[in-house]
PQR file with spaces between the fields and no chain letter, atoms N, CA, C, O and H, PARSE charges and radii, in Angstrom:
ATOM       1  N    MET     1      -4.771   -4.482  -19.798 -0.4000 1.5000
ATOM       2  CA   MET     1      -5.367   -3.299  -19.200 -0.0000 2.0000
ATOM       3  C    MET     1      -4.998   -2.082  -20.029  0.5500 1.7000
ATOM       4  O    MET     1      -3.858   -1.942  -20.473 -0.5500 1.4000
ATOM       5  N    GLU     2      -5.960   -1.213  -20.232 -0.4000 1.5000
ATOM       6  CA   GLU     2      -5.704    0.030  -20.955 -0.0000 2.0000
ATOM       7  C    GLU     2      -4.708    0.882  -20.197  0.5500 1.7000
ATOM       8  O    GLU     2      -4.599    0.798  -18.974 -0.5500 1.4000
ATOM       9  H    GLU     2      -6.886   -1.327  -19.871  0.4000 1.0000
ATOM      10  N    ALA     3      -3.979    1.705  -20.940 -0.4000 1.5000
ATOM      11  CA   ALA     3      -3.012    2.601  -20.308 -0.0000 2.0000
ATOM      12  C    ALA     3      -3.725    3.586  -19.390  0.5500 1.7000
ATOM      13  O    ALA     3      -4.792    4.109  -19.710 -0.5500 1.4000
ATOM      14  H    ALA     3      -4.067    1.774  -21.934  0.4000 1.0000
ATOM      15  N    ILE     4      -3.114    3.817  -18.263 -0.4000 1.5000
ATOM      16  CA   ILE     4      -3.623    4.824  -17.330 -0.0000 2.0000
ATOM      17  C    ILE     4      -2.573    5.926  -17.300  0.5500 1.7000
ATOM      18  O    ILE     4      -1.654    5.908  -16.481 -0.5500 1.4000
ATOM      19  H    ILE     4      -2.247    3.392  -18.002  0.4000 1.0000
ATOM      20  N    ASN     5      -2.726    6.871  -18.197 -0.4000 1.5000
ATOM      21  CA   ASN     5      -1.718    7.918  -18.352 -0.0000 2.0000
ATOM      22  C    ASN     5      -2.159    9.273  -17.804  0.5500 1.7000
ATOM      23  O    ASN     5      -1.413   10.247  -17.900 -0.5500 1.4000
ATOM      24  H    ASN     5      -3.473    6.885  -18.862  0.4000 1.0000
ATOM      25  N    ARG     6      -3.344    9.349  -17.238 -0.4000 1.5000
ATOM      26  CA   ARG     6      -3.830   10.611  -16.685 -0.0000 2.0000
ATOM      27  C    ARG     6      -3.743   10.654  -15.158  0.5500 1.7000
ATOM      28  O    ARG     6      -4.014   11.687  -14.546 -0.5500 1.4000
ATOM      29  H    ARG     6      -3.951    8.558  -17.160  0.4000 1.0000
ATOM      30  N    ILE     7      -3.370    9.551  -14.559 -0.4000 1.5000
ATOM      31  CA   ILE     7      -3.278    9.481  -13.107 -0.0000 2.0000
ATOM      32  C    ILE     7      -1.814    9.653  -12.719  0.5500 1.7000
ATOM      33  O    ILE     7      -0.942    8.924  -13.192 -0.5500 1.4000
ATOM      34  H    ILE     7      -3.149    8.712  -15.057  0.4000 1.0000
ATOM      35  N    THR     8      -1.560   10.623  -11.857 -0.4000 1.5000
ATOM      36  CA   THR     8      -0.194   10.941  -11.458 -0.0000 2.0000
ATOM      37  C    THR     8      -0.072   10.901   -9.939  0.5500 1.7000
ATOM      38  O    THR     8      -1.054   11.041   -9.210 -0.5500 1.4000
ATOM      39  H    THR     8      -2.268   11.215  -11.473  0.4000 1.0000
ATOM      40  N    GLN     9       1.158   10.708   -9.488 -0.4000 1.5000
ATOM      41  CA   GLN     9       1.461   10.769   -8.056 -0.0000 2.0000
ATOM      42  C    GLN     9       2.740   11.568   -7.892  0.5500 1.7000
ATOM      43  O    GLN     9       3.792   11.198   -8.415 -0.5500 1.4000
ATOM      44  H    GLN     9       1.956   10.594  -10.080  0.4000 1.0000
ATOM      45  N    GLN    10       2.637   12.668   -7.158 -0.4000 1.5000
ATOM      46  CA   GLN    10       3.786   13.533   -6.903 -0.0000 2.0000
ATOM      47  C    GLN    10       3.786   13.869   -5.416  0.5500 1.7000
ATOM      48  O    GLN    10       2.748   14.242   -4.870 -0.5500 1.4000
ATOM      49  H    GLN    10       1.783   12.968   -6.733  0.4000 1.0000
ATOM      50  N    PRO    11       4.933   13.743   -4.754 -0.5600 1.5000
ATOM      51  CA   PRO    11       4.978   14.011   -3.318  0.2800 2.0000
ATOM      52  C    PRO    11       4.452   15.392   -2.927  0.5500 1.7000
ATOM      53  O    PRO    11       3.878   15.547   -1.849 -0.5500 1.4000
ATOM      54  N    GLY    12       4.636   16.381   -3.773 -0.4000 1.5000
ATOM      55  CA   GLY    12       4.215   17.739   -3.437 -0.0000 2.0000
ATOM      56  C    GLY    12       2.782   18.080   -3.789  0.5500 1.7000
ATOM      57  O    GLY    12       2.344   19.207   -3.562 -0.5500 1.4000
ATOM      58  H    GLY    12       5.102   16.256   -4.649  0.4000 1.0000
ATOM      59  N    VAL    13       2.045   17.130   -4.336 -0.4000 1.5000
ATOM      60  CA   VAL    13       0.649   17.378   -4.727 -0.0000 2.0000
ATOM      61  C    VAL    13      -0.251   16.449   -3.927  0.5500 1.7000
ATOM      62  O    VAL    13      -0.194   15.229   -4.085 -0.5500 1.4000
ATOM      63  H    VAL    13       2.401   16.214   -4.520  0.4000 1.0000
ATOM      64  N    MET    14      -1.068   17.018   -3.083 -0.4000 1.5000
ATOM      65  CA   MET    14      -2.035   16.275   -2.268 -0.0000 2.0000
ATOM      66  C    MET    14      -1.363   15.147   -1.481  0.5500 1.7000
ATOM      67  O    MET    14      -1.920   14.059   -1.337 -0.5500 1.4000
ATOM      68  H    MET    14      -1.114   18.009   -2.955  0.4000 1.0000
ATOM      69  N    GLY    15      -0.175   15.421   -0.981 -0.4000 1.5000
ATOM      70  CA   GLY    15       0.522   14.455   -0.137 -0.0000 2.0000
ATOM      71  C    GLY    15       0.907   13.171   -0.847  0.5500 1.7000
ATOM      72  O    GLY    15       1.087   12.140   -0.198 -0.5500 1.4000
ATOM      73  H    GLY    15       0.277   16.305   -1.097  0.4000 1.0000
ATOM      74  N    GLY    16       1.036   13.211   -2.162 -0.4000 1.5000
ATOM      75  CA   GLY    16       1.433   12.029   -2.911 -0.0000 2.0000
ATOM      76  C    GLY    16       0.292   11.105   -3.293  0.5500 1.7000
ATOM      77  O    GLY    16       0.523   10.024   -3.835 -0.5500 1.4000
ATOM      78  H    GLY    16       0.890   14.048   -2.689  0.4000 1.0000
ATOM      79  N    LYS    17      -0.944   11.521   -3.013 -0.4000 1.5000
ATOM      80  CA   LYS    17      -2.091   10.699   -3.397 -0.0000 2.0000
ATOM      81  C    LYS    17      -2.223   10.677   -4.921  0.5500 1.7000
ATOM      82  O    LYS    17      -1.743   11.581   -5.604 -0.5500 1.4000
ATOM      83  H    LYS    17      -1.131   12.399   -2.572  0.4000 1.0000
ATOM      84  N    ALA    18      -2.869    9.648   -5.441 -0.4000 1.5000
ATOM      85  CA   ALA    18      -3.126    9.548   -6.873 -0.0000 2.0000
ATOM      86  C    ALA    18      -4.081   10.666   -7.283  0.5500 1.7000
ATOM      87  O    ALA    18      -5.175   10.799   -6.737 -0.5500 1.4000
ATOM      88  H    ALA    18      -3.258    8.913   -4.885  0.4000 1.0000
ATOM      89  N    CYS    19      -3.646   11.464   -8.255 -0.4000 1.5000
ATOM      90  CA   CYS    19      -4.414   12.612   -8.717 -0.0000 2.0000
ATOM      91  C    CYS    19      -4.623   12.533  -10.223  0.5500 1.7000
ATOM      92  O    CYS    19      -4.000   11.728  -10.914 -0.5500 1.4000
ATOM      93  H    CYS    19      -2.756   11.356   -8.699  0.4000 1.0000
ATOM      94  N    VAL    20      -5.501   13.374  -10.706 -0.4000 1.5000
ATOM      95  CA   VAL    20      -5.760   13.465  -12.135 -0.0000 2.0000
ATOM      96  C    VAL    20      -4.848   14.538  -12.730  0.5500 1.7000
ATOM      97  O    VAL    20      -4.910   15.707  -12.350 -0.5500 1.4000
ATOM      98  H    VAL    20      -6.007   14.028  -10.145  0.4000 1.0000
ATOM      99  N    ARG    21      -4.013   14.123  -13.657 -0.4000 1.5000
ATOM     100  CA   ARG    21      -3.136   15.007  -14.431 -0.0000 2.0000
ATOM     101  C    ARG    21      -2.388   16.031  -13.578  0.5500 1.7000
ATOM     102  O    ARG    21      -2.217   17.177  -13.996 -0.5500 1.4000
ATOM     103  H    ARG    21      -3.962   13.173  -13.966  0.4000 1.0000
ATOM     104  N    GLY    22      -1.944   15.633  -12.400 -0.4000 1.5000
ATOM     105  CA   GLY    22      -1.160   16.520  -11.552 -0.0000 2.0000
ATOM     106  C    GLY    22      -1.960   17.609  -10.860  0.5500 1.7000
ATOM     107  O    GLY    22      -1.390   18.455  -10.171 -0.5500 1.4000
ATOM     108  H    GLY    22      -2.083   14.703  -12.060  0.4000 1.0000
ATOM     109  N    MET    23      -3.274   17.596  -11.035 -0.4000 1.5000
ATOM     110  CA   MET    23      -4.133   18.591  -10.392 -0.0000 2.0000
ATOM     111  C    MET    23      -4.449   18.149   -8.968  0.5500 1.7000
ATOM     112  O    MET    23      -4.099   17.041   -8.561 -0.5500 1.4000
ATOM     113  H    MET    23      -3.737   16.909  -11.594  0.4000 1.0000
ATOM     114  N    ARG    24      -5.090   18.993   -8.242 -0.4000 1.5000
ATOM     115  CA   ARG    24      -5.443   18.697   -6.855 -0.0000 2.0000
ATOM     116  C    ARG    24      -6.817   18.014   -6.786  0.5500 1.7000
ATOM     117  O    ARG    24      -7.627   18.301   -5.904 -0.5500 1.4000
ATOM     118  H    ARG    24      -5.374   19.892   -8.573  0.4000 1.0000
ATOM     119  N    VAL    25      -7.052   17.120   -7.720 -0.4000 1.5000
ATOM     120  CA   VAL    25      -8.267   16.312   -7.769 -0.0000 2.0000
ATOM     121  C    VAL    25      -7.814   14.869   -7.611  0.5500 1.7000
ATOM     122  O    VAL    25      -7.160   14.317   -8.496 -0.5500 1.4000
ATOM     123  H    VAL    25      -6.394   16.887   -8.436  0.4000 1.0000
ATOM     124  N    THR    26      -8.163   14.258   -6.477 -0.4000 1.5000
ATOM     125  CA   THR    26      -7.682   12.906   -6.213 -0.0000 2.0000
ATOM     126  C    THR    26      -8.624   11.848   -6.781  0.5500 1.7000
ATOM     127  O    THR    26      -9.819   12.071   -6.971 -0.5500 1.4000
ATOM     128  H    THR    26      -8.694   14.707   -5.758  0.4000 1.0000
ATOM     129  N    VAL    27      -8.033   10.700   -7.040 -0.4000 1.5000
ATOM     130  CA   VAL    27      -8.825    9.551   -7.464 -0.0000 2.0000
ATOM     131  C    VAL    27      -9.862    9.231   -6.393  0.5500 1.7000
ATOM     132  O    VAL    27     -11.009    8.917   -6.710 -0.5500 1.4000
ATOM     133  H    VAL    27      -7.061   10.519   -6.887  0.4000 1.0000
ATOM     134  N    GLY    28      -9.461    9.310   -5.134 -0.4000 1.5000
ATOM     135  CA   GLY    28     -10.380    9.029   -4.032 -0.0000 2.0000
ATOM     136  C    GLY    28     -11.594    9.941   -4.028  0.5500 1.7000
ATOM     137  O    GLY    28     -12.704    9.499   -3.730 -0.5500 1.4000
ATOM     138  H    GLY    28      -8.529    9.566   -4.877  0.4000 1.0000
ATOM     139  N    MET    29     -11.391   11.212   -4.357 -0.4000 1.5000
ATOM     140  CA   MET    29     -12.516   12.148   -4.401 -0.0000 2.0000
ATOM     141  C    MET    29     -13.484   11.741   -5.502  0.5500 1.7000
ATOM     142  O    MET    29     -14.698   11.731   -5.301 -0.5500 1.4000
ATOM     143  H    MET    29     -10.489   11.571   -4.599  0.4000 1.0000
ATOM     144  N    ILE    30     -12.941   11.409   -6.658 -0.4000 1.5000
ATOM     145  CA   ILE    30     -13.803   11.024   -7.777 -0.0000 2.0000
ATOM     146  C    ILE    30     -14.574    9.752   -7.442  0.5500 1.7000
ATOM     147  O    ILE    30     -15.786    9.690   -7.647 -0.5500 1.4000
ATOM     148  H    ILE    30     -11.954   11.417   -6.821  0.4000 1.0000
ATOM     149  N    VAL    31     -13.885    8.745   -6.933 -0.4000 1.5000
ATOM     150  CA   VAL    31     -14.544    7.486   -6.579 -0.0000 2.0000
ATOM     151  C    VAL    31     -15.601    7.729   -5.501  0.5500 1.7000
ATOM     152  O    VAL    31     -16.699    7.177   -5.573 -0.5500 1.4000
ATOM     153  H    VAL    31     -12.900    8.795   -6.767  0.4000 1.0000
ATOM     154  N    GLY    32     -15.281    8.539   -4.520 -0.4000 1.5000
ATOM     155  CA   GLY    32     -16.237    8.852   -3.457 -0.0000 2.0000
ATOM     156  C    GLY    32     -17.480    9.543   -3.982  0.5500 1.7000
ATOM     157  O    GLY    32     -18.590    9.240   -3.545 -0.5500 1.4000
ATOM     158  H    GLY    32     -14.390    8.988   -4.461  0.4000 1.0000
ATOM     159  N    GLN    33     -17.306   10.463   -4.908 -0.4000 1.5000
ATOM     160  CA   GLN    33     -18.453   11.172   -5.483 -0.0000 2.0000
ATOM     161  C    GLN    33     -19.336   10.229   -6.298  0.5500 1.7000
ATOM     162  O    GLN    33     -20.563   10.290   -6.214 -0.5500 1.4000
ATOM     163  H    GLN    33     -16.404   10.709   -5.262  0.4000 1.0000
ATOM     164  N    ILE    34     -18.707    9.359   -7.084 -0.4000 1.5000
ATOM     165  CA   ILE    34     -19.487    8.380   -7.858 -0.0000 2.0000
ATOM     166  C    ILE    34     -20.215    7.427   -6.907  0.5500 1.7000
ATOM     167  O    ILE    34     -21.380    7.098   -7.134 -0.5500 1.4000
ATOM     168  H    ILE    34     -17.711    9.310   -7.152  0.4000 1.0000
ATOM     169  N    ALA    35     -19.543    6.987   -5.855 -0.4000 1.5000
ATOM     170  CA   ALA    35     -20.163    6.083   -4.877 -0.0000 2.0000
ATOM     171  C    ALA    35     -21.330    6.748   -4.160  0.5500 1.7000
ATOM     172  O    ALA    35     -22.276    6.076   -3.748 -0.5500 1.4000
ATOM     173  H    ALA    35     -18.597    7.255   -5.671  0.4000 1.0000
ATOM     174  N    ALA    36     -21.263    8.075   -4.010 -0.4000 1.5000
ATOM     175  CA   ALA    36     -22.336    8.809   -3.345 -0.0000 2.0000
ATOM     176  C    ALA    36     -23.516    9.072   -4.277  0.5500 1.7000
ATOM     177  O    ALA    36     -24.509    9.680   -3.876 -0.5500 1.4000
ATOM     178  H    ALA    36     -20.495    8.621   -4.345  0.4000 1.0000
ATOM     179  N    GLY    37     -23.402    8.608   -5.531 -0.4000 1.5000
ATOM     180  CA   GLY    37     -24.527    8.748   -6.448 -0.0000 2.0000
ATOM     181  C    GLY    37     -24.398    9.842   -7.478  0.5500 1.7000
ATOM     182  O    GLY    37     -25.296   10.034   -8.297 -0.5500 1.4000
ATOM     183  H    GLY    37     -22.596    8.114   -5.857  0.4000 1.0000
ATOM     184  N    ARG    38     -23.290   10.565   -7.449 -0.4000 1.5000
ATOM     185  CA   ARG    38     -23.086   11.619   -8.450 -0.0000 2.0000
ATOM     186  C    ARG    38     -22.783   10.978   -9.797  0.5500 1.7000
ATOM     187  O    ARG    38     -22.132    9.934   -9.863 -0.5500 1.4000
ATOM     188  H    ARG    38     -22.560   10.409   -6.783  0.4000 1.0000
ATOM     189  N    SER    39     -23.246   11.593  -10.851 -0.4000 1.5000
ATOM     190  CA   SER    39     -22.993   11.068  -12.191 -0.0000 2.0000
ATOM     191  C    SER    39     -21.727   11.707  -12.766  0.5500 1.7000
ATOM     192  O    SER    39     -21.249   12.731  -12.278 -0.5500 1.4000
ATOM     193  H    SER    39     -23.775   12.440  -10.798  0.4000 1.0000
ATOM     194  N    THR    40     -21.209   11.083  -13.796 -0.4000 1.5000
ATOM     195  CA   THR    40     -20.062   11.644  -14.502 -0.0000 2.0000
ATOM     196  C    THR    40     -20.386   13.036  -15.010  0.5500 1.7000
ATOM     197  O    THR    40     -19.563   13.945  -14.898 -0.5500 1.4000
ATOM     198  H    THR    40     -21.598   10.251  -14.192  0.4000 1.0000
ATOM     199  N    ASP    41     -21.570   13.214  -15.565 -0.4000 1.5000
ATOM     200  CA   ASP    41     -21.963   14.531  -16.078 -0.0000 2.0000
ATOM     201  C    ASP    41     -22.010   15.582  -14.971  0.5500 1.7000
ATOM     202  O    ASP    41     -21.629   16.731  -15.193 -0.5500 1.4000
ATOM     203  H    ASP    41     -22.238   12.476  -15.656  0.4000 1.0000
ATOM     204  N    GLU    42     -22.473   15.198  -13.787 -0.4000 1.5000
ATOM     205  CA   GLU    42     -22.492   16.140  -12.665 -0.0000 2.0000
ATOM     206  C    GLU    42     -21.075   16.543  -12.268  0.5500 1.7000
ATOM     207  O    GLU    42     -20.809   17.713  -11.993 -0.5500 1.4000
ATOM     208  H    GLU    42     -22.783   14.264  -13.607  0.4000 1.0000
ATOM     209  N    LEU    43     -20.171   15.570  -12.239 -0.4000 1.5000
ATOM     210  CA   LEU    43     -18.785   15.891  -11.900 -0.0000 2.0000
ATOM     211  C    LEU    43     -18.155   16.801  -12.949  0.5500 1.7000
ATOM     212  O    LEU    43     -17.423   17.732  -12.614 -0.5500 1.4000
ATOM     213  H    LEU    43     -20.387   14.619  -12.462  0.4000 1.0000
ATOM     214  N    LEU    44     -18.441   16.530  -14.207 -0.4000 1.5000
ATOM     215  CA   LEU    44     -17.892   17.370  -15.270 -0.0000 2.0000
ATOM     216  C    LEU    44     -18.429   18.800  -15.193  0.5500 1.7000
ATOM     217  O    LEU    44     -17.711   19.749  -15.507 -0.5500 1.4000
ATOM     218  H    LEU    44     -19.037   15.774  -14.479  0.4000 1.0000
ATOM     219  N    ALA    45     -19.669   18.953  -14.781 -0.4000 1.5000
ATOM     220  CA   ALA    45     -20.248   20.290  -14.638 -0.0000 2.0000
ATOM     221  C    ALA    45     -19.644   21.021  -13.440  0.5500 1.7000
ATOM     222  O    ALA    45     -19.403   22.227  -13.500 -0.5500 1.4000
ATOM     223  H    ALA    45     -20.252   18.181  -14.526  0.4000 1.0000
ATOM     224  N    GLU    46     -19.402   20.291  -12.356 -0.4000 1.5000
ATOM     225  CA   GLU    46     -18.859   20.904  -11.146 -0.0000 2.0000
ATOM     226  C    GLU    46     -17.359   21.190  -11.257  0.5500 1.7000
ATOM     227  O    GLU    46     -16.856   22.145  -10.666 -0.5500 1.4000
ATOM     228  H    GLU    46     -19.598   19.312  -12.307  0.4000 1.0000
ATOM     229  N    TYR    47     -16.664   20.364  -12.010 -0.4000 1.5000
ATOM     230  CA   TYR    47     -15.213   20.511  -12.194 -0.0000 2.0000
ATOM     231  C    TYR    47     -14.936   20.640  -13.695  0.5500 1.7000
ATOM     232  O    TYR    47     -14.522   19.670  -14.330 -0.5500 1.4000
ATOM     233  H    TYR    47     -17.073   19.588  -12.490  0.4000 1.0000
ATOM     234  N    PRO    48     -15.158   21.820  -14.264 -0.5600 1.5000
ATOM     235  CA   PRO    48     -15.067   21.987  -15.729  0.2800 2.0000
ATOM     236  C    PRO    48     -13.679   21.723  -16.308  0.5500 1.7000
ATOM     237  O    PRO    48     -13.541   21.551  -17.519 -0.5500 1.4000
ATOM     238  N    TYR    49     -12.669   21.688  -15.476 -0.4000 1.5000
ATOM     239  CA   TYR    49     -11.317   21.407  -15.956 -0.0000 2.0000
ATOM     240  C    TYR    49     -11.059   19.905  -16.088  0.5500 1.7000
ATOM     241  O    TYR    49     -10.014   19.501  -16.599 -0.5500 1.4000
ATOM     242  H    TYR    49     -12.781   21.828  -14.492  0.4000 1.0000
ATOM     243  N    LEU    50     -12.001   19.075  -15.631 -0.4000 1.5000
ATOM     244  CA   LEU    50     -11.890   17.633  -15.827 -0.0000 2.0000
ATOM     245  C    LEU    50     -12.479   17.249  -17.174  0.5500 1.7000
ATOM     246  O    LEU    50     -13.352   17.929  -17.714 -0.5500 1.4000
ATOM     247  H    LEU    50     -12.849   19.404  -15.216  0.4000 1.0000
ATOM     248  N    GLU    51     -11.976   16.142  -17.700 -0.4000 1.5000
ATOM     249  CA   GLU    51     -12.506   15.575  -18.931 -0.0000 2.0000
ATOM     250  C    GLU    51     -13.086   14.204  -18.613  0.5500 1.7000
ATOM     251  O    GLU    51     -12.705   13.572  -17.628 -0.5500 1.4000
ATOM     252  H    GLU    51     -11.267   15.589  -17.261  0.4000 1.0000
ATOM     253  N    ARG    52     -13.997   13.757  -19.443 -0.4000 1.5000
ATOM     254  CA   ARG    52     -14.655   12.466  -19.211 -0.0000 2.0000
ATOM     255  C    ARG    52     -13.613   11.352  -19.038  0.5500 1.7000
ATOM     256  O    ARG    52     -13.767   10.499  -18.164 -0.5500 1.4000
ATOM     257  H    ARG    52     -14.307   14.271  -20.243  0.4000 1.0000
ATOM     258  N    GLU    53     -12.572   11.352  -19.848 -0.4000 1.5000
ATOM     259  CA   GLU    53     -11.545   10.318  -19.757 -0.0000 2.0000
ATOM     260  C    GLU    53     -10.809   10.376  -18.420  0.5500 1.7000
ATOM     261  O    GLU    53     -10.344    9.346  -17.931 -0.5500 1.4000
ATOM     262  H    GLU    53     -12.448   12.045  -20.558  0.4000 1.0000
ATOM     263  N    ASP    54     -10.694   11.564  -17.819 -0.4000 1.5000
ATOM     264  CA   ASP    54     -10.085   11.678  -16.489 -0.0000 2.0000
ATOM     265  C    ASP    54     -10.861   10.840  -15.478  0.5500 1.7000
ATOM     266  O    ASP    54     -10.277   10.099  -14.687 -0.5500 1.4000
ATOM     267  H    ASP    54     -11.071   12.401  -18.216  0.4000 1.0000
ATOM     268  N    ILE    55     -12.173   10.970  -15.516 -0.4000 1.5000
ATOM     269  CA   ILE    55     -13.029   10.248  -14.568 -0.0000 2.0000
ATOM     270  C    ILE    55     -12.974    8.747  -14.833  0.5500 1.7000
ATOM     271  O    ILE    55     -12.878    7.951  -13.899 -0.5500 1.4000
ATOM     272  H    ILE    55     -12.648   11.572  -16.159  0.4000 1.0000
ATOM     273  N    LEU    56     -13.034    8.365  -16.101 -0.4000 1.5000
ATOM     274  CA   LEU    56     -12.980    6.942  -16.437 -0.0000 2.0000
ATOM     275  C    LEU    56     -11.653    6.329  -16.014  0.5500 1.7000
ATOM     276  O    LEU    56     -11.626    5.212  -15.499 -0.5500 1.4000
ATOM     277  H    LEU    56     -13.112    9.012  -16.860  0.4000 1.0000
ATOM     278  N    GLN    57     -10.561    7.039  -16.224 -0.4000 1.5000
ATOM     279  CA   GLN    57      -9.271    6.504  -15.814 -0.0000 2.0000
ATOM     280  C    GLN    57      -9.143    6.451  -14.295  0.5500 1.7000
ATOM     281  O    GLN    57      -8.522    5.531  -13.762 -0.5500 1.4000
ATOM     282  H    GLN    57     -10.583    7.947  -16.643  0.4000 1.0000
ATOM     283  N    ALA    58      -9.711    7.407  -13.602 -0.4000 1.5000
ATOM     284  CA   ALA    58      -9.688    7.362  -12.136 -0.0000 2.0000
ATOM     285  C    ALA    58     -10.416    6.116  -11.638  0.5500 1.7000
ATOM     286  O    ALA    58      -9.954    5.458  -10.706 -0.5500 1.4000
ATOM     287  H    ALA    58     -10.215    8.154  -14.035  0.4000 1.0000
ATOM     288  N    LEU    59     -11.539    5.793  -12.248 -0.4000 1.5000
ATOM     289  CA   LEU    59     -12.286    4.598  -11.856 -0.0000 2.0000
ATOM     290  C    LEU    59     -11.525    3.326  -12.211  0.5500 1.7000
ATOM     291  O    LEU    59     -11.508    2.376  -11.429 -0.5500 1.4000
ATOM     292  H    LEU    59     -11.915    6.328  -13.006  0.4000 1.0000
ATOM     293  N    ARG    60     -10.892    3.300  -13.389 -0.4000 1.5000
ATOM     294  CA   ARG    60     -10.090    2.129  -13.767 -0.0000 2.0000
ATOM     295  C    ARG    60      -8.908    1.960  -12.827  0.5500 1.7000
ATOM     296  O    ARG    60      -8.577    0.839  -12.440 -0.5500 1.4000
ATOM     297  H    ARG    60     -10.906    4.073  -14.025  0.4000 1.0000
ATOM     298  N    TYR    61      -8.271    3.064  -12.457 -0.4000 1.5000
ATOM     299  CA   TYR    61      -7.134    3.009  -11.541 -0.0000 2.0000
ATOM     300  C    TYR    61      -7.574    2.465  -10.179  0.5500 1.7000
ATOM     301  O    TYR    61      -6.903    1.610   -9.601 -0.5500 1.4000
ATOM     302  H    TYR    61      -8.540    3.974  -12.771  0.4000 1.0000
ATOM     303  N    ALA    62      -8.692    2.959   -9.679 -0.4000 1.5000
ATOM     304  CA   ALA    62      -9.197    2.503   -8.380 -0.0000 2.0000
ATOM     305  C    ALA    62      -9.547    1.020   -8.433  0.5500 1.7000
ATOM     306  O    ALA    62      -9.276    0.289   -7.480 -0.5500 1.4000
ATOM     307  H    ALA    62      -9.237    3.654  -10.149  0.4000 1.0000
ATOM     308  N    ALA    63     -10.141    0.569   -9.523 -0.4000 1.5000
ATOM     309  CA   ALA    63     -10.482   -0.851   -9.660 -0.0000 2.0000
ATOM     310  C    ALA    63      -9.211   -1.697   -9.699  0.5500 1.7000
ATOM     311  O    ALA    63      -9.150   -2.760   -9.081 -0.5500 1.4000
ATOM     312  H    ALA    63     -10.361    1.163  -10.297  0.4000 1.0000
ATOM     313  N    TRP    64      -8.205   -1.229  -10.421 -0.4000 1.5000
ATOM     314  CA   TRP    64      -6.935   -1.949  -10.489 -0.0000 2.0000
ATOM     315  C    TRP    64      -6.300   -2.040   -9.110  0.5500 1.7000
ATOM     316  O    TRP    64      -5.816   -3.103   -8.723 -0.5500 1.4000
ATOM     317  H    TRP    64      -8.254   -0.366  -10.924  0.4000 1.0000
ATOM     318  N    ARG    65      -6.296   -0.935   -8.361 -0.4000 1.5000
ATOM     319  CA   ARG    65      -5.703   -0.947   -7.021 -0.0000 2.0000
ATOM     320  C    ARG    65      -6.483   -1.861   -6.080  0.5500 1.7000
ATOM     321  O    ARG    65      -5.892   -2.521   -5.225 -0.5500 1.4000
ATOM     322  H    ARG    65      -6.690   -0.071   -8.676  0.4000 1.0000
ATOM     323  N    ALA    66      -7.798   -1.903   -6.229 -0.4000 1.5000
ATOM     324  CA   ALA    66      -8.616   -2.769   -5.373 -0.0000 2.0000
ATOM     325  C    ALA    66      -8.316   -4.245   -5.633  0.5500 1.7000
ATOM     326  O    ALA    66      -8.399   -5.064   -4.719 -0.5500 1.4000
ATOM     327  H    ALA    66      -8.278   -1.367   -6.924  0.4000 1.0000
ATOM     328  N    GLU    67      -7.972   -4.583   -6.856 -0.4000 1.5000
ATOM     329  CA   GLU    67      -7.651   -5.969   -7.208 -0.0000 2.0000
ATOM     330  C    GLU    67      -6.217   -6.326   -6.854  0.5500 1.7000
ATOM     331  O    GLU    67      -5.854   -7.502   -6.841 -0.5500 1.4000
ATOM     332  H    GLU    67      -7.904   -3.917   -7.600  0.4000 1.0000
ATOM     333  N    GLU    68      -5.408   -5.327   -6.571 -0.4000 1.5000
ATOM     334  CA   GLU    68      -3.993   -5.533   -6.353 -0.0000 2.0000
ATOM     335  C    GLU    68      -3.679   -6.318   -5.081  0.5500 1.7000
ATOM     336  O    GLU    68      -2.690   -7.050   -5.034 -0.5500 1.4000
ATOM     337  H    GLU    68      -5.703   -4.371   -6.582  0.4000 1.0000
ATOM     338  N    ARG    69      -4.503   -6.172   -4.060 -0.4000 1.5000
ATOM     339  CA   ARG    69      -4.243   -6.850   -2.804 -0.0000 2.0000
ATOM     340  C    ARG    69      -5.549   -7.252   -2.140  0.5500 1.7000
ATOM     341  O    ARG    69      -6.609   -6.689   -2.411 -0.5500 1.4000
ATOM     342  H    ARG    69      -5.306   -5.577   -4.098  0.4000 1.0000
ATOM     343  N    GLU    70      -5.446   -8.218   -1.283 -0.4000 1.5000
ATOM     344  CA   GLU    70      -6.631   -8.665   -0.562 -0.0000 2.0000
ATOM     345  C    GLU    70      -6.791   -7.839    0.705  0.5500 1.7000
ATOM     346  O    GLU    70      -5.822   -7.561    1.412 -0.5500 1.4000
ATOM     347  H    GLU    70      -4.585   -8.676   -1.063  0.4000 1.0000
ATOM     348  N    VAL    71      -8.011   -7.459    0.972 -0.4000 1.5000
ATOM     349  CA   VAL    71      -8.331   -6.715    2.169 -0.0000 2.0000
ATOM     350  C    VAL    71      -9.410   -7.475    2.898  0.5500 1.7000
ATOM     351  O    VAL    71     -10.452   -7.776    2.316 -0.5500 1.4000
ATOM     352  H    VAL    71      -8.798   -7.684    0.398  0.4000 1.0000
ATOM     353  N    GLU    72      -9.184   -7.798    4.170 -0.4000 1.5000
ATOM     354  CA   GLU    72     -10.197   -8.524    4.929 -0.0000 2.0000
ATOM     355  C    GLU    72     -11.309   -7.559    5.327  0.5500 1.7000
ATOM     356  O    GLU    72     -11.063   -6.517    5.934 -0.5500 1.4000
ATOM     357  H    GLU    72      -8.338   -7.553    4.643  0.4000 1.0000
ATOM     358  N    LEU    73     -12.523   -7.926    4.975 -0.4000 1.5000
ATOM     359  CA   LEU    73     -13.693   -7.100    5.278 -0.0000 2.0000
ATOM     360  C    LEU    73     -14.352   -7.589    6.555  0.5500 1.7000
ATOM     361  O    LEU    73     -14.274   -8.769    6.898 -0.5500 1.4000
ATOM     362  H    LEU    73     -12.722   -8.773    4.482  0.4000 1.0000
ATOM     363  N    ALA    74     -14.990   -6.688    7.241 -0.4000 1.5000
ATOM     364  CA   ALA    74     -15.722   -7.048    8.460 -0.0000 2.0000
ATOM     365  C    ALA    74     -16.907   -7.926    8.076  0.5500 1.7000
ATOM     366  O    ALA    74     -17.521   -7.734    7.027 -0.5500 1.4000
ATOM     367  H    ALA    74     -15.053   -5.730    6.963  0.4000 1.0000
ATOM     368  N    ARG    75     -17.214   -8.869    8.918 -0.4000 1.5000
ATOM     369  CA   ARG    75     -18.378   -9.744    8.658 -0.0000 2.0000
ATOM     370  C    ARG    75     -19.619   -9.104    9.255  0.5500 1.7000
ATOM     371  O    ARG    75     -19.580   -8.486   10.319 -0.5500 1.4000
ATOM     372  H    ARG    75     -16.715   -9.025    9.770  0.4000 1.0000
ATOM     373  N    ALA    76     -20.713   -9.269    8.541 -0.4000 1.5000
ATOM     374  CA   ALA    76     -21.979   -8.686    8.998 -0.0000 2.0000
ATOM     375  C    ALA    76     -22.603   -9.514   10.087  0.5500 1.7000
ATOM     376  O    ALA    76     -23.673   -9.170   10.588 -0.5500 1.4000
ATOM     377  H    ALA    76     -20.744   -9.771    7.676  0.4000 1.0000
């Protein structure tokens, strides 16, 4: 797995949630925006202090965390 060096967790920043480079931008926010149909370019325009690699690492981090444990999903 590629290094994930832009994702940080600090108790005093966003309640310890995984954030991008210590900023108040959480991995969850980025993943939620992408899931809602926003593009990387749209996020970069809305959050000019983010870099493309920030978004890519947030997605890689979320994918890694999703694979880390099994979660039982509701049956349809």
